[in-house]
C-alpha positions in Angstrom: 0.0 0.0 0.0 1.3 3.5 -0.8 2.2 5.7 2.2 3.2 9.3 2.7 6.8 10.1 3.5 7.6 12.8 6.0 7.9 15.4 3.2 4.4 14.6 2.0 5.5 12.7 -1.1 4.0 9.4 -2.1 6.1 6.3 -1.6 5.4 3.7 -4.2 5.1 0.1 -3.1 7.2 -2.7 -4.7 5.7 -4.4 -7.8 5.4 -7.7 -6.0 3.3 -6.3 -3.2 -0.3 -6.8 -4.2 -3.5 -5.2 -2.9 -7.1 -6.4 -2.6 -9.2 -5.8 -5.7 -11.7 -3.6 -3.9 -8.9 -1.3 -2.7 -7.5 -1.0 -6.3 -11.0 -0.2 -7.6 -11.7 2.3 -4.9 -8.4 4.1 -5.5 -9.5 4.9 -9.0 -12.5 6.9 -7.7 -10.8 8.4 -4.6 -6.9 8.5 -4.7 -6.8 9.1 -8.5 -10.1 11.0 -8.9 -8.4 14.2 -10.1 -5.5 12.7 -12.2 -7.3 9.8 -13.8 -11.1 9.3 -13.1 -12.2 12.9 -13.8 -10.0 13.3 -16.9 -11.3 10.0 -18.2 -14.9 11.2 -17.8 -14.1 14.6 -19.2 -12.7 13.1 -22.4 -15.7 10.8 -22.8 -18.0 13.8 -22.4 -16.1 16.4 -24.4 -15.7 14.2 -27.4 -19.0 12.3 -27.0 -17.3 8.9 -27.2 -20.1 6.8 -25.9 -23.7 6.8 -27.1 -26.7 4.7 -25.8 -26.6 1.2 -27.2 -22.9 1.2 -28.0 -21.1 -2.1 -27.8 -17.4 -1.3 -27.2 -14.4 -3.6 -27.6 -11.8 -2.5 -25.1 -8.4 -3.6 -26.4 -5.9 -4.6 -23.8 -2.3 -5.2 -24.7 -1.2 -6.1 -21.2 0.5 -2.8 -20.9 -0.1 -0.3 -18.1 -2.3 2.1 -20.2 -4.8 -0.5 -21.5 -5.1 -2.3 -18.2 -6.0 0.9 -16.5 -8.5 1.7 -19.3 -10.2 -1.7 -18.7 -10.6 -1.0 -15.0 -12.0 2.5 -15.8 -14.6 0.9 -18.1 -15.6 -1.5 -15.3 -16.1 1.4 -12.9 -17.9 3.4 -15.5 -20.5 0.7 -16.0 -21.3 0.8 -12.3 -22.3 4.5 -12.4 -23.1 5.4 -16.0 -26.7 6.5 -16.9 -25.9 5.7 -20.6 -26.6 2.0 -21.4 -23.7 0.4 -23.2 -22.0 -3.0 -23.4 -18.3 -3.9 -23.2 -16.1 -6.8 -24.5 -12.6 -7.0 -23.2 -10.2 -8.3 -25.8 -6.5 -9.1 -25.9 -4.4 -10.2 -28.9 -1.4 -12.5 -28.5 0.8 -11.5 -31.5 3.3 -14.3 -30.7 4.4 -13.7 -27.2 6.9 -15.9 -25.4 5.0 -18.3 -23.1 6.4 -16.5 -20.0 5.1 -13.2 -21.3 1.7 -14.7 -22.1 1.6 -16.1 -18.5 2.4 -12.7 -17.0 -0.4 -11.1 -19.1 -2.9 -13.6 -18.0 -1.8 -13.3 -14.4 -2.5 -9.5 -14.6 -6.0 -10.1 -16.0 -6.8 -12.5 -13.2 -5.4 -10.2 -10.5 -7.5 -7.3 -11.8 -10.6 -9.4 -12.5 -10.8 -8.5 -16.1 -13.0 -10.9 -18.1 -10.8 -11.1 -21.1 -11.2 -12.8 -24.5 -7.7 -13.6 -25.9 -7.2 -14.4 -29.5 -3.9 -15.5 -31.2 -2.1 -14.3 -34.3 1.4 -14.7 -35.8 1.9 -11.0 -36.3 5.4 -10.8 -34.7 6.7 -13.5 -37.2 5.0 -12.0 -40.2 6.1 -8.4 -39.5 9.7 -9.6 -39.0 9.6 -11.5 -42.3 8.1 -8.9 -44.6 9.6 -5.8 -42.9 12.9 -6.9 -41.5 14.6 -3.5 -41.1 11.6 -1.6 -39.6 9.0 -4.1 -38.3 7.3 -1.8 -35.9 5.2 0.1 -38.4 4.0 -3.1 -40.1 3.4 -4.7 -36.8 1.3 -1.8 -35.5 -0.7 -1.8 -38.8 -1.4 -5.5 -38.7 -2.3 -5.4 -35.0 -4.8 -2.6 -35.6 -6.4 -4.6 -38.4 -6.6 -7.7 -36.3 -8.3 -5.8 -33.5 -10.8 -4.3 -35.9 -11.6 -7.8 -37.2 -12.1 -9.1 -33.7 -14.3 -6.1 -32.8 -16.5 -6.8 -35.9 -16.6 -10.5 -35.1 -17.9 -9.7 -31.6 -20.7 -7.4 -32.9 -19.1 -4.3 -31.5 -19.3 -0.9 -33.1 -16.4 0.8 -31.3 -12.8 -0.1 -30.5 -11.2 1.6 -27.5 -7.4 2.0 -27.4 -5.3 3.1 -24.5 -3.5 6.1 -26.0 -3.0 8.8 -23.4 -2.2 12.6 -23.2 1.5 12.1 -23.6 1.0 9.9 -26.7 -1.0 12.7 -28.2 1.6 15.5 -27.8 4.5 13.1 -28.7 2.6 12.2 -31.9 2.1 15.9 -32.7 5.8 16.7 -32.2 6.9 13.6 -34.2 4.7 14.7 -37.2 6.1 18.2 -37.0 9.8 17.3 -36.7 10.0 14.2 -38.9 7.2 14.4 -41.5 6.9 18.2 -41.8 3.1 18.1 -41.1 1.0 19.5 -38.3 -1.3 16.7 -37.4 -2.2 15.0 -34.2 -3.8 11.8 -32.7 -7.6 12.3 -32.7 -9.8 11.2 -29.8 -12.3 9.6 -32.3 -11.7 8.1 -35.7 -14.0 6.4 -38.2 -12.4 3.3 -39.7 -11.9 3.5 -43.5 -11.6 -0.2 -44.0 -14.3 -1.5 -41.6 -17.7 0.1 -42.3 -19.6 1.2 -39.2 -16.6 0.8 -36.8 -15.1 3.7 -34.9 -11.9 4.0 -32.8 -12.0 5.9 -29.5 -9.3 7.0 -27.1 -10.8 7.4 -23.6 -7.5 8.2 -21.9 -7.0 11.2 -24.2 -6.6 13.7 -21.2 -4.9 11.3 -18.8 -1.2 12.0 -18.2 1.2 9.1 -18.2 2.6 9.9 -14.8 -0.7 9.1 -13.1 -1.0 5.8 -15.0 2.5 4.9 -13.9 1.7 5.8 -10.3 -1.5 3.8 -10.4 0.3 0.8 -11.8 3.2 0.9 -9.3 1.1 1.5 -6.2 -1.0 -1.5 -7.0 1.8 -4.0 -7.7 0.9 -4.5 -11.4 3.6 -5.9 -13.7 2.7 -4.4 -17.1 4.0 -5.7 -20.4 6.0 -3.4 -22.6 6.4 -4.1 -26.3 7.5 -7.7 -25.6 8.9 -8.0 -29.1 12.6 -8.9 -29.1 12.7 -8.3 -32.9 11.9 -4.6 -32.5 14.2 -4.3 -29.5 17.1 -5.5 -31.5 16.4 -3.7 -34.8 14.9 -0.3 -34.1 15.5 2.8 -32.1 12.6 4.7 -30.5 11.8 8.1 -32.0 8.9 8.4 -29.5 11.5 8.0 -26.7 13.4 10.9 -28.2 10.2 13.0 -28.1 9.6 12.1 -24.5 13.1 13.4 -23.7 12.7 16.5 -25.8 9.4 17.5 -24.2 10.8 16.8 -20.7 13.7 19.1 -21.4 11.4 21.8 -22.8 9.3 21.6 -19.6 12.3 22.7 -17.6 12.3 26.1 -19.3 8.7 26.5 -20.5 6.0 26.1 -18.0 3.2 23.8 -19.1 4.7 23.4 -22.6 3.1 20.0 -22.9 -0.3 21.6 -22.3 0.5 24.2 -25.0 1.4 21.6 -27.5 -1.9 19.9 -26.9 -3.9 23.2 -27.1 -2.2 24.1 -30.4 -4.1 21.3 -32.1 -7.3 22.9 -30.8 -6.5 26.4 -31.9 -5.3 26.2 -35.5 -5.8 29.5 -37.2 -6.3 28.8 -40.9 -5.8 32.5 -41.7 -2.2 32.2 -40.6 -1.0 28.9 -42.2 0.6 28.4 -45.6 -1.5 25.4 -46.5 -3.6 22.6 -45.3 -5.3 19.4 -46.4 -8.8 18.2 -45.9 -10.5 15.1 -47.2 -7.5 14.3 -49.4 -7.5 17.7 -51.1 -4.7 20.3 -50.6 -5.3 24.0 -50.1 -3.1 27.1 -50.1 -3.5 30.6 -48.5 -3.0 31.9 -52.1 -6.4 30.3 -53.0 -8.2 33.2 -51.5 -5.4 35.8 -51.2 -6.1 37.7 -54.5 -9.8 37.8 -53.8 -9.5 39.1 -50.3 -9.5 42.8 -51.4 -12.4 42.5 -53.8 
């Protein structure tokens, strides 16, 4: 159990010290009300992620973000006035048996009624994209999750991307692709008619997810892909470090990056794209004085 040190700071318990399930669930509403629960609800409300009658597939990788998301949905169903159904799904893309065992142990510990399905995505991605398997792996995993979502009769797929993922994606696009675009809270599938992707942790900062995981003795999975670990570096890790350094000199710079995607002024940009069509400020420049 977490305790307070003499300076008022929280002391995190060892990973192997586990807590009763009711204590974990209660901490979501009480201990982490401000940092997690309220922000989870705010994102759902601000972006209208859930409508009456929705059947949502909550995708759980076994990592810290998606496991927390699963517990949040369980709590939400206790209090929500909006009727909706949930299926908890996990894909095994080719984990080592010890990794699979750890994942299942976490699901049992947290009382998550999971449906696990198997694929050979790790092997396939390594074979067809040997130098940079991560992009292909992510694309194939997304497709497999959409297929399973459809198979279970769900109309929405919930993924565990959080606030830091959003701002890191924004910065990655700016610095490496020369485009200003971000990770949206809702996205209609272009390949699976009638399916929509939602990101309920959109406002939740990673630090609170880490704290929740550590204080409750949860052993989350990371990527678990040894192929990727050997062959690729992490541009996202570079962005984490860059933003951390910026925060030392610019107060709330992470919040400003996030807000920038909400406050795009089309009168002050050189060009933009919409629905596959490109536009330039010159399109209306000559007619502005008429």
